[in-house]
C-alpha positions in Angstrom: 90.7 96.1 106.4 94.0 97.0 104.9 95.4 100.8 105.6 95.0 101.1 101.8 91.5 100.7 101.8 91.3 103.0 105.1 93.1 105.5 102.7 90.5 105.5 100.0 87.4 105.5 102.9 89.0 108.3 104.3 89.5 110.4 101.0 85.7 109.6 100.7 85.2 110.5 104.2 86.9 114.0 103.1 84.9 114.9 100.0 81.5 113.7 101.4 81.9 116.4 104.2 82.2 119.1 101.6 78.7 118.4 99.6 75.5 118.5 100.8 72.9 115.6 100.1 69.5 115.9 99.8 68.7 111.8 100.4 70.7 108.8 101.3 70.4 108.1 97.4 72.5 111.3 96.5 75.3 110.1 99.0 75.5 106.7 97.7 75.8 107.8 94.0 78.6 110.3 95.1 80.2 107.3 96.9 80.0 105.4 94.0 81.5 107.8 91.3 84.4 108.5 94.4 85.3 105.2 94.3 84.7 104.8 90.0 87.1 107.6 89.6 89.7 106.5 92.2 89.8 103.5 90.7 90.2 105.0 87.2 93.1 106.9 88.3 95.0 103.9 89.4 94.3 102.4 86.4 95.3 105.3 84.3 98.8 105.8 86.4 98.0 109.4 87.5 100.5 110.2 90.3 99.2 111.5 93.2 100.6 113.6 96.0 101.7 111.4 98.7 99.6 111.4 101.5 99.8 110.5 105.2 99.1 107.0 104.4 102.1 107.0 102.0 104.3 108.3 104.9 102.5 106.2 107.8 103.7 102.9 105.2 107.3 104.6 105.3 107.6 105.3 108.2 106.5 101.5 109.2 108.9 100.0 106.9 111.9 102.7 107.9 115.1 100.9 108.0 116.4 103.3 111.1 114.8 105.1 114.1 115.4 108.8 112.7 113.8 107.8 109.0 110.4 106.3 111.0 110.2 109.3 112.9 110.6 111.9 109.9 108.3 110.1 107.9 105.8 109.5 110.9 105.5 113.3 111.5 105.0 114.0 108.1 101.9 111.8 108.1 100.9 113.4 111.4 101.3 117.2 109.6 99.1 116.2 106.8 96.6 114.0 109.4 96.5 115.4 113.1 94.4 112.1 113.8 96.9 109.8 112.6 97.4 108.0 115.8 99.8 105.5 114.4 102.3 107.8 113.5 102.3 109.2 117.2 102.5 105.6 118.4 105.7 105.2 115.9 107.2 108.2 117.0 106.8 107.3 120.9 108.2 104.0 120.3 111.3 105.3 118.9 111.3 107.8 120.4 111.2 106.4 124.3 114.2 105.2 126.3 112.5 102.6 128.1 108.9 100.6 128.5 107.9 103.0 131.2 108.4 106.1 129.6 106.7 104.3 126.0 103.7 103.4 128.6 103.5 107.2 129.6 104.0 108.8 126.0 100.9 105.7 124.6 98.8 107.0 127.4 99.1 110.5 126.3 98.1 109.3 122.9 95.3 107.6 124.4 94.1 110.7 125.5 94.2 112.9 122.9 92.6 110.2 120.3 89.7 109.8 123.1 89.5 113.5 122.4 89.6 113.6 118.8 86.6 110.9 118.8 84.3 113.4 120.8 85.4 116.3 118.3 84.4 113.7 115.8 80.8 113.2 117.9 81.8 109.1 119.0 81.1 108.6 122.5 82.0 105.1 124.3 78.5 105.9 126.1 76.6 105.6 122.9 79.1 104.0 120.5 80.4 101.1 122.7 80.3 97.8 121.2 80.4 99.2 117.5 84.0 100.6 117.5 86.0 99.7 114.8 83.2 99.1 112.9 83.3 103.2 113.2 86.1 104.2 110.5 87.6 106.8 112.8 88.0 104.9 115.8 90.4 102.6 113.8 93.6 104.3 114.7 92.3 105.3 118.1 91.8 101.0 119.1 94.8 100.1 117.5 96.7 102.3 119.9 94.8 100.8 122.6 95.6 97.1 121.4 99.6 98.5 121.5 98.9 99.6 125.3 97.5 96.3 125.9 100.4 94.5 124.4 102.7 96.8 126.6 100.9 96.1 129.7 101.5 92.2 129.3 105.0 92.7 128.7 105.5 94.6 132.1 103.7 91.8 134.2 100.7 94.4 134.6 98.5 91.8 134.3 95.5 93.3 136.6 95.9 96.4 134.4 96.2 94.4 131.0 92.6 92.7 132.2 90.6 95.5 132.6 92.0 96.9 129.5 91.1 94.0 127.4 87.6 93.7 128.9 87.2 97.5 127.7 88.2 96.9 124.3 86.1 94.3 124.1 83.2 96.1 125.5 83.9 99.0 122.4 84.4 96.9 120.1 82.1 93.2 120.5 83.2 91.9 117.3 87.0 92.0 118.4 88.4 92.6 115.1 91.8 93.0 116.7 91.6 89.8 118.1 91.8 90.8 122.3 89.8 88.2 123.3 93.0 85.8 123.2 95.1 87.7 124.9 92.1 87.9 127.6 91.7 84.3 127.7 95.0 83.4 128.6 95.0 86.1 131.0 92.3 84.9 132.4 94.0 81.2 132.5 96.8 82.7 134.5 95.0 83.9 136.9 92.8 80.9 136.8 89.6 82.7 136.9 87.7 79.8 135.5 84.3 81.5 135.3 85.4 84.4 132.7 87.0 82.3 130.8 84.0 80.3 130.3 82.0 83.3 129.9 84.4 84.5 127.2 84.5 81.2 125.1 80.6 81.4 125.3 80.4 84.8 123.7 83.3 83.6 121.4 82.6 80.1 120.6 85.0 77.7 117.8 87.9 76.0 117.9 90.9 78.3 117.3 93.9 77.0 119.4 94.4 80.6 120.5 91.0 79.8 122.9 91.4 76.4 123.5 95.2 76.2 124.3 94.8 78.4 127.2 91.8 76.7 128.3 93.8 73.6 128.4 96.2 75.3 130.5 93.8 76.7 132.9 92.9 73.1 133.6 96.3 71.8 133.8 96.4 74.6 136.3 93.3 73.6 138.2 94.1 70.1 138.1 90.7 69.0 136.3 92.3 66.2 134.5 88.4 65.6 132.6 88.0 69.1 131.6 91.7 69.2 130.3 91.3 65.9 128.2 87.8 66.9 126.7 89.8 70.2 125.4 92.3 68.5 124.3 90.2 66.1 122.1 88.2 69.0 120.7 91.9 71.1 119.8 93.0 67.8 118.3 89.8 67.2 116.2 90.0 70.4 114.9 93.6 71.2 114.2 95.4 68.0 112.3 99.1 69.6 112.8 99.0 69.6 116.7 101.4 66.8 116.8 103.7 68.3 114.4 103.6 71.9 116.0 104.2 70.6 120.0 107.2 68.4 118.5 108.6 71.6 116.8 108.0 73.4 120.1 109.9 70.9 121.7 112.5 70.6 119.3 116.3 71.4 119.5 115.4 74.3 116.5 112.0 75.7 118.2 113.7 79.2 119.0 114.5 79.2 115.3 110.6 77.6 114.4 109.0 80.1 116.3 111.0 83.2 115.0 110.2 82.1 111.4 106.3 81.8 112.2 106.5 84.7 114.2 107.8 87.0 111.9 105.5 85.8 108.7 102.3 88.3 108.0 100.2 85.8 108.1 99.3 81.9 108.8 97.0 79.2 108.0 94.0 78.9 110.2 94.0 75.2 111.6 97.3 74.8 111.5 100.9 74.1 112.8 101.1 77.7 112.5 98.6 79.1 114.4 99.3 76.4 117.3 102.5 77.8 117.7 101.4 81.1 117.2 98.8 80.8 119.8 101.6 79.2 122.5 104.4 82.1 121.6 101.9 84.7 121.9 101.3 84.2 125.7 104.4 83.0 127.0 103.7 85.2 130.2 100.9 82.6 130.9 102.4 79.0 129.5 106.8 79.6 130.6 106.1 79.0 134.1 104.2 75.7 133.6 107.5 73.5 133.5 106.2 69.8 132.1 102.9 71.6 130.1 104.1 71.0 126.5 105.2 66.9 127.6 102.2 66.2 129.1 100.2 67.7 125.8 102.1 66.4 123.7 101.6 62.7 125.7 97.6 63.1 125.6 97.6 64.3 122.0 99.7 61.1 120.5 97.9 58.5 122.7 
């Protein structure tokens, strides 16, 4: 869900809190009327005061640190629950990754207190997080924390963090399962890797490529080749992607795809992203790409 849609829902929630509905029918009618008025104002080009989402977007697109911090602070002033803004401030003020880690941990603690204030609790709502609108900033910060742990090489901690995030949001809207699969493969934990692919079946390269790496590490050629065949069948551009990753221009090719805001599933871009986003797994595996290419072209 885009932040623009989140903005509409947030404003609608605030408006509904000021109302007293006798039944669900009245509440639904109010929501329909609110959305119609909102869309009408946009169509008529009526100017609206800048809100927290506007300043957050400005902070995300800022050209320098000071501009990012100032706009994030404005967003936070308008919406104390805007953890995304707090994260931007932390990322731009921290002098190193260890300081950033401590700052993000404080933001997470603040977010948990805010959720309790909104009567949202892990014990009662686990499994449905992110489906609950108010949890989304908190979950996004937790995902950033997971990325930070991996960047620091704190893989054990990262696994525990990823496992809890999936427990909180079983639909896994943030794609935590992809990093978790790579982490399981990194630690050669076959049992947990297989349980994860059973929980989230499919032919995504983000899941299959780490499984191929897992069985390459375990020297189980039969299972490795089985997953290679599955990936090759699902992604017709696998060979092209591997050639791109092994070409002299690989850094430029990867950078272009990594900076792109979107990609096409089951494409060359998916393979490159799946590989590049888990270099902690693939970088030490000398010869892995050569092996994979040889198997694919046979």
